[in-house]
C-alpha positions as a Markdown table, in Angstrom:
| # | Residue | x | y | z |
|---|---|---|---|---|
| 1 | Met | -1.5 | 17.6 | -7.9 |
| 2 | Leu | 0.4 | 15.2 | -5.6 |
| 3 | His | -2.0 | 15.9 | -2.8 |
| 4 | Lys | -5.0 | 15.0 | -4.9 |
| 5 | Phe | -3.2 | 11.8 | -6.0 |
| 6 | Lys | -2.5 | 10.8 | -2.4 |
| 7 | Ile | -6.1 | 11.4 | -1.4 |
| 8 | Phe | -7.3 | 9.3 | -4.4 |
| 9 | Asp | -4.8 | 6.7 | -3.3 |
| 10 | Leu | -6.1 | 6.6 | 0.3 |
| 11 | Val | -9.7 | 6.3 | -0.9 |
| 12 | Gly | -8.7 | 3.6 | -3.3 |
| 13 | Gln | -7.0 | 1.6 | -0.6 |
| 14 | Leu | -10.0 | 1.9 | 1.7 |
| 15 | Leu | -12.3 | 0.8 | -1.1 |
| 16 | Cys | -10.1 | -2.2 | -2.0 |
| 17 | Leu | -10.4 | -3.2 | 1.6 |
| 18 | Met | -14.0 | -2.6 | 2.2 |
| 19 | Val | -15.7 | -3.8 | -1.0 |
| 20 | Pro | -14.5 | -7.5 | -0.6 |
| 21 | Ile | -15.4 | -7.4 | 3.1 |
| 22 | Ile | -18.9 | -6.1 | 2.4 |
| 23 | Leu | -19.3 | -8.7 | -0.4 |
| 24 | Gly | -18.1 | -11.4 | 1.9 |
| 25 | Ala | -20.6 | -10.4 | 4.6 |
| 26 | Tyr | -23.5 | -10.0 | 2.1 |
| 27 | Phe | -22.9 | -13.3 | 0.3 |
| 28 | Asp | -21.6 | -15.1 | 3.4 |
| 29 | Asn | -18.6 | -16.4 | 1.4 |
| 30 | Gly | -15.1 | -16.5 | 2.7 |
| 31 | Arg | -13.5 | -16.2 | -0.8 |
| 32 | Tyr | -14.3 | -12.5 | -0.7 |
| 33 | Tyr | -12.2 | -12.1 | 2.4 |
| 34 | Val | -9.2 | -13.7 | 0.7 |
| 35 | Leu | -9.8 | -11.4 | -2.2 |
| 36 | Thr | -9.0 | -8.5 | 0.1 |
| 37 | Tyr | -5.4 | -9.6 | 0.2 |
| 38 | Phe | -5.1 | -9.3 | -3.5 |
| 39 | Thr | -7.1 | -6.1 | -4.1 |
| 40 | Val | -5.3 | -4.1 | -1.3 |
| 41 | Gly | -1.9 | -5.6 | -2.2 |
| 42 | Gly | -2.3 | -5.0 | -5.9 |
| 43 | Trp | -3.5 | -1.5 | -5.4 |
| 44 | Gln | -0.6 | -0.7 | -3.0 |
| 45 | Leu | 2.0 | -2.3 | -5.3 |
| 46 | Ile | 0.9 | -0.2 | -8.2 |
| 47 | Ser | 0.7 | 2.9 | -6.0 |
| 48 | Phe | 4.2 | 2.2 | -4.7 |
| 49 | Leu | 5.6 | 1.9 | -8.2 |
| 50 | Ile | 3.9 | 5.1 | -9.4 |
| 51 | Ser | 5.0 | 7.0 | -6.3 |
| 52 | Ala | 8.6 | 5.7 | -6.6 |
| 53 | Ala | 8.8 | 6.9 | -10.2 |
| 54 | Thr | 7.1 | 10.3 | -9.9 |
| 55 | Met | 7.7 | 11.7 | -6.4 |
| 56 | Lys | 10.7 | 13.9 | -5.5 |
| 57 | Ala | 12.8 | 12.8 | -2.5 |
| 58 | Glu | 11.6 | 15.6 | -0.3 |
| 59 | Glu | 7.9 | 14.5 | -0.9 |
| 60 | Lys | 8.5 | 10.9 | 0.3 |
| 61 | Ala | 8.0 | 9.8 | 3.9 |
| 62 | Ala | 11.1 | 8.3 | 5.5 |
| 63 | Ala | 9.4 | 4.9 | 6.0 |
| 64 | Arg | 8.9 | 4.5 | 2.3 |
| 65 | Lys | 12.5 | 3.0 | 2.0 |
| 66 | Ile | 11.8 | 0.5 | 4.8 |
| 67 | Tyr | 8.5 | -0.5 | 3.1 |
| 68 | Gly | 10.4 | -0.9 | -0.2 |
| 69 | Val | 12.9 | -3.3 | 1.3 |
| 70 | Leu | 10.1 | -5.3 | 3.0 |
| 71 | Leu | 8.1 | -5.4 | -0.3 |
| 72 | Leu | 11.2 | -6.6 | -2.2 |
| 73 | Cys | 11.8 | -9.3 | 0.4 |
| 74 | Thr | 8.2 | -10.4 | 0.4 |
| 75 | Leu | 8.0 | -10.5 | -3.4 |
| 76 | Gly | 11.4 | -12.3 | -3.6 |
| 77 | Ser | 10.5 | -14.9 | -1.1 |
| 78 | Ala | 7.2 | -15.5 | -2.9 |
| 79 | Leu | 9.2 | -16.7 | -5.8 |
| 80 | Leu | 10.2 | -19.7 | -3.6 |
| 81 | Leu | 6.6 | -20.8 | -3.8 |
| 82 | Leu | 7.0 | -21.2 | -7.6 |
| 83 | Thr | 9.7 | -23.7 | -7.1 |
| 84 | Gly | 7.4 | -26.2 | -5.5 |
| 85 | Trp | 9.8 | -26.6 | -2.5 |
| 86 | Asp | 7.5 | -27.9 | 0.3 |
| 87 | Pro | 9.0 | -25.8 | 3.2 |
| 88 | Ala | 8.3 | -22.6 | 1.1 |
| 89 | Phe | 4.6 | -23.1 | 1.6 |
| 90 | Leu | 5.2 | -22.2 | 5.3 |
| 91 | Leu | 5.6 | -18.7 | 3.9 |
| 92 | Leu | 1.9 | -18.6 | 3.2 |
| 93 | Tyr | 1.3 | -18.7 | 7.0 |
| 94 | Val | 3.8 | -15.9 | 7.5 |
| 95 | Tyr | 2.1 | -13.8 | 4.7 |
| 96 | Leu | -1.3 | -14.4 | 6.3 |
| 97 | Phe | -0.2 | -12.2 | 9.2 |
| 98 | Phe | 2.7 | -10.1 | 7.8 |
| 99 | Thr | 1.0 | -8.7 | 4.7 |
| 100 | Pro | -1.8 | -7.0 | 6.6 |
| 101 | Leu | 0.8 | -5.2 | 8.7 |
| 102 | Met | 2.5 | -4.1 | 5.6 |
| 103 | Ala | -0.8 | -2.8 | 4.2 |
| 104 | Ile | -1.4 | -0.8 | 7.4 |
| 105 | Met | 2.2 | 0.6 | 7.1 |
| 106 | Tyr | 1.7 | 1.6 | 3.5 |
| 107 | Phe | -1.6 | 3.3 | 4.4 |
| 108 | Ile | 0.2 | 5.3 | 7.1 |
| 109 | Ile | 3.0 | 6.2 | 4.7 |
| 110 | Thr | 0.4 | 7.4 | 2.1 |
| 111 | Ala | -1.4 | 9.5 | 4.7 |
| 112 | Arg | 1.9 | 11.0 | 5.8 |
| 113 | Glu | 2.9 | 11.9 | 2.3 |
| 114 | Ser | -0.5 | 13.5 | 1.8 |
| 115 | Ser | 0.1 | 15.6 | 4.8 |
| 116 | Ile | 3.6 | 16.6 | 3.4 |
| 117 | Ala | 2.0 | 17.5 | 0.0 |
| 118 | Glu | -0.6 | 19.6 | 1.8 |
| 119 | Ser | 1.9 | 21.5 | 3.8 |
| 120 | Asn | 4.0 | 22.1 | 0.7 |
| 121 | Ile | 0.9 | 23.6 | -1.0 |
| 122 | Lys | 0.3 | 25.9 | 2.0 |
| 123 | Arg | 4.0 | 26.9 | 2.1 |
| 124 | Asn | 4.0 | 27.7 | -1.6 |
| 125 | Glu | 0.8 | 29.8 | -1.3 |
| 126 | Phe | 2.3 | 31.7 | 1.7 |
| 127 | Val | 5.5 | 32.4 | -0.3 |
| 128 | Gln | 3.5 | 33.6 | -3.3 |
| 129 | Lys | 1.5 | 36.0 | -1.1 |
| 130 | Arg | 4.7 | 37.7 | 0.1 |
């Protein structure tokens, strides 16, 4: 079941990335490119929370903890934007380049966990045959 969820997650991440890009190219509108940040980020945040709540420790990739810390720092620093403090808006420039790297990292983590789930399925099938 976990393997199917991870495959669904990978496909969802790709769709969240590609659909706004295709719409932006088709309608020649830059707003769709900005939408990519929110669709991919939103999908990955929900996926991260679901995985954190449902996965066993041995099913998680080691980099998931690092990603969790980075995510917490990113969300925490985003709260500074709500204060209206002018220097906090410099964070938007940091996010412009940093969050795509986080998205790539999470995609790799999800792919790794899919691989772990698949190998667990094969190991369980092998054990059952013996």
